[in-house]
C-alpha positions in Angstrom: -16.8 3.2 -5.7 -20.6 2.7 -6.4 -21.6 0.1 -8.9 -23.1 0.8 -12.3 -26.5 -0.3 -11.1 -26.3 2.2 -8.2 -25.4 5.0 -10.6 -28.3 4.1 -12.9 -30.8 4.2 -10.0 -29.4 7.5 -8.8 -29.5 9.1 -12.2 -33.1 7.8 -12.8 -34.1 9.3 -9.4 -32.5 12.7 -10.3 -34.3 12.7 -13.7 -37.7 12.1 -12.0 -36.9 14.9 -9.5 -36.0 17.2 -12.4 -39.3 16.5 -14.1 -41.2 17.3 -10.9 -39.3 20.6 -10.2 -39.6 21.7 -13.8 -43.4 21.0 -13.7 -43.7 23.0 -10.5 -41.7 25.8 -11.9 -44.1 26.0 -15.0 -47.2 25.9 -12.8 -45.9 28.6 -10.5 -44.9 30.8 -13.5 -48.5 30.5 -14.8 -50.0 31.3 -11.4 -47.5 34.2 -11.0 -48.8 36.0 -14.0 -52.3 36.0 -12.7 -51.2 36.9 -9.2 -49.1 39.8 -10.5 -52.0 41.2 -12.3 -54.2 41.0 -9.2 -51.4 42.5 -7.1 -51.0 45.5 -9.4 -54.7 46.3 -9.3 -54.8 45.8 -5.5 -51.9 48.1 -4.9 -53.4 50.9 -6.9 -56.8 50.6 -5.1 -55.2 50.2 -1.7 -53.1 53.3 -2.1 -56.1 55.5 -3.0 -58.2 53.9 -0.2 -55.5 54.3 2.5 -54.9 57.9 1.4 -58.6 58.7 1.7 -59.1 56.9 5.0 -56.1 58.4 6.7 -57.1 61.9 5.6 -60.5 61.3 7.0 -59.1 59.9 10.2 -57.1 63.1 10.6 -60.1 65.3 10.1 -62.4 63.8 12.7 -62.1 63.2 16.4 -60.9 59.7 17.5 -64.2 59.2 19.3 -66.1 59.5 16.0 -65.7 55.8 15.4 -64.4 52.9 17.7 -61.8 51.8 15.1 -60.1 55.2 15.5 -59.9 55.1 19.2 -56.4 55.0 20.6 -55.9 53.3 23.9 -53.7 54.7 26.7 -52.0 52.8 28.0 -51.6 50.0 25.4 -51.5 46.7 27.2 -52.5 44.0 24.7 -51.3 43.6 21.1 -52.3 41.2 18.4 -50.6 40.1 15.2 -52.3 38.8 12.1 -49.6 36.8 10.3 -50.0 36.0 6.6 -47.9 33.1 5.2 -48.4 30.4 2.7 -50.0 27.0 3.2 -47.2 25.1 1.4 -43.5 25.1 1.4 -40.9 24.6 -1.4 -40.6 28.3 -1.8 -37.0 28.8 -0.4 -36.9 31.3 2.4 -40.2 33.1 1.6 -41.9 32.0 4.8 -38.8 31.7 7.0 -37.7 35.3 6.5 -41.1 36.6 7.5 -41.4 34.2 10.5 -37.9 35.3 11.7 -38.9 39.0 11.3 -42.0 38.5 13.3 -40.2 36.5 16.0 -37.6 39.3 16.3 -40.3 41.9 16.5 -42.1 40.0 19.3 -38.8 39.7 21.1 -38.1 43.4 20.8 -41.6 44.5 21.9 -42.3 42.0 24.6 -41.6 44.6 27.3 -43.9 47.1 25.7 -47.1 45.0 26.2 -48.5 42.8 28.9 -49.4 40.2 26.3 -48.9 39.6 22.6 -51.3 37.2 20.8 -51.5 36.0 17.2 -53.8 34.8 14.4 -52.4 33.0 11.4 -53.5 33.0 7.7 -51.6 30.1 6.3 -50.4 26.8 7.8 -46.6 27.6 7.8 -46.9 30.5 10.3 -49.2 28.5 12.5 -46.9 25.4 12.4 -44.0 27.5 13.7 -45.7 29.7 16.3 -48.4 27.4 17.8 -46.0 26.0 20.3 -44.1 29.3 20.9 -46.7 32.1 21.1 -50.3 32.6 22.0 -51.9 31.6 18.7 -55.6 32.2 19.1 -56.9 31.2 15.7 -55.8 29.8 12.3 -57.6 30.8 9.1 -57.0 27.9 6.7 -57.2 28.0 3.0 -57.1 31.8 2.8 -53.8 32.5 1.1 -53.6 30.2 -1.9 -56.5 31.9 -3.6 -57.1 35.2 -1.9 -60.8 36.2 -1.7 -62.2 39.5 -0.4 -65.1 37.7 1.4 -62.6 35.8 3.5 -60.6 38.9 4.2 -63.8 40.7 5.2 -64.7 37.9 7.6 -61.3 38.2 9.3 -61.5 42.0 9.3 -64.9 42.0 10.9 -63.8 39.5 13.6 -60.6 41.4 14.4 -62.5 44.7 14.4 -65.1 43.4 16.8 -62.4 42.0 19.1 -60.6 45.4 19.0 -63.8 47.3 19.8 -64.6 44.9 22.7 -61.2 45.6 24.3 -59.6 42.2 23.7 -56.8 44.0 21.9 -55.4 47.5 22.2 -53.5 47.4 19.0 -53.6 45.0 15.9 -50.7 44.5 13.6 -50.5 42.9 10.1 -47.4 40.9 9.1 -46.9 39.8 5.5 -44.5 39.6 2.6 -44.4 42.4 0.1 -44.0 41.4 -3.5 -41.3 43.3 -5.5 -40.4 40.8 -8.1 -40.0 37.1 -8.6 -36.6 37.4 -7.1 -37.4 39.8 -4.3 -39.9 39.8 -1.5 -39.4 41.4 1.9 -41.3 41.1 5.2 -43.4 44.0 6.5 -45.2 44.6 9.8 -47.7 47.5 9.9 -50.4 48.7 12.3 -53.9 47.7 11.3 -55.9 49.0 14.3 -56.5 51.7 15.5 -56.5 53.5 12.2 -54.0 56.3 12.4 -54.4 59.7 10.8 -51.8 60.9 8.3 -50.0 64.2 8.8 -50.5 66.3 5.7 -48.4 69.4 5.3 -49.6 72.5 3.5 -47.8 73.6 0.3 -46.3 77.0 0.9 -47.0 78.0 -2.7 -50.7 77.2 -2.4 -53.6 78.0 -0.2 -53.3 76.7 3.4 -54.4 73.1 3.8 -57.7 72.6 5.7 -59.3 69.5 7.0 -62.8 70.9 7.4 -64.5 68.4 5.1 -68.2 68.5 4.3 -69.6 65.0 4.8 -72.3 63.5 2.6 -73.8 61.3 4.0 -73.4 62.1 7.6 -69.9 61.7 9.2 -70.9 58.8 11.4 -72.7 56.9 8.6 -69.7 57.5 6.2 -67.1 56.3 8.7 -69.2 53.2 9.7 -69.2 52.2 6.0 -65.6 53.1 5.0 -63.5 52.2 8.1 -64.5 48.5 8.4 -64.1 48.1 4.6 -60.6 49.7 4.8 -59.6 47.2 7.4 -60.9 44.3 5.3 -59.2 45.5 2.1 -55.9 46.0 3.9 -56.0 42.4 4.9 -57.0 41.3 1.4 -54.2 43.4 -0.1 -51.7 41.6 2.3 -53.1 38.2 1.1 -52.7 39.3 -2.6 -49.1 40.5 -2.0 -48.3 37.2 -0.2 -49.8 35.1 -3.0 -47.8 36.9 -5.7 -44.6 36.6 -3.5 -45.2 32.9 -2.9 -45.6 32.0 -6.5 -42.5 34.1 -7.4 -40.4 32.6 -4.7 -41.5 29.0 -5.6 -40.9 29.6 -9.3 -37.4 30.8 -8.5 -36.7 28.0 -6.1 -37.9 25.3 -8.5 -35.8 26.8 -11.3 -32.7 26.6 -9.0 -33.7 23.0 -8.1 -34.0 22.1 -11.8 -30.6 23.5 -12.6 -29.1 21.7 -9.6 -30.7 18.4 -10.8 -29.2 19.0 -14.3 -25.8 19.5 -12.8 -26.1 16.4 -10.6 -27.3 14.3 -13.5 -24.3 15.5 -15.6 -21.8 14.8 -12.8 -23.2 11.3 -12.0 -23.4 10.4 -15.7 -19.7 11.2 -15.9 -18.9 9.2 -12.8 -21.0 6.3 -14.2 -19.1 6.3 -17.5 -15.8 6.3 -15.6 -16.9 3.4 -13.5 -18.1 1.6 -16.6 -14.7 2.2 -18.3 -12.9 1.0 -15.2 -15.0 -2.2 -15.2 -14.2 -2.8 -18.9 -10.5 -2.2 -18.3 -10.5 -4.6 -15.4 -12.3 -7.3 -17.5 -9.8 -6.9 -20.3 -6.9 -7.1 -17.9 -8.3 -10.4 -16.5 -8.8 -11.8 -20.0 -5.3 -10.9 -21.1 -3.8 -12.3 -17.8 -5.8 -15.6 -18.3 -4.6 -15.9 -21.9 -1.0 -15.5 -20.9 -1.4 -18.1 -18.1 -2.7 -20.6 -20.7 
């Protein structure tokens, strides 16, 4: 049985751990509120932008802009993986990493090569020795900024246009709530048109848009921005999910620390009582001997 001193040291260590996890939970809760607000705004804007872009993509020829060009055959794929820089957020990063690893395993035979870029250190730490990781973008996921997403989007768009990749995919965690985040992999490039069905009760749907300014000028402005904002939206989703997962994980860690403190305090009291009983027994035995 451990001594009283060992129990005291263990309980003191658990109390310090509880202070740390409680503080981290409060910090994550504060950051989560701001991240949720940014995520709600980003989702609303992204939905409208994607609807507009995909409708435009379906109304023009694929040769109207290089980002619309579909390659046949598709030989080279690239994945932009968005994870967090830090851990202590339960299975938030691991679930996404496993999902991407499974996707690569299932689609290896479909491509001649699959390369990666990583936003966030956790994804890079896992894949840098397992896959062809071409670049890491550090310090991009803790505080998402559109300028950084725009830099990444311009770089990937240029590489796609130059033929370095035939398809580009985006992998990230979608935020549903503080208790729920799920991994998603979606095609980023080439931008695909959406199939819009006409409503039988209304006039037949037509895609003969009148462009103002000119079609080429409008696409040159909107398509790169759509790619950049899709990346930014993934960063915002990832940021909100990270803070939610960390808040939940630290709350569970705090509760576990409380439970361990209570258990070890009870064991310490039992050990103290046993020591007192042993001392009394020795005193009584000595008195009887005298």
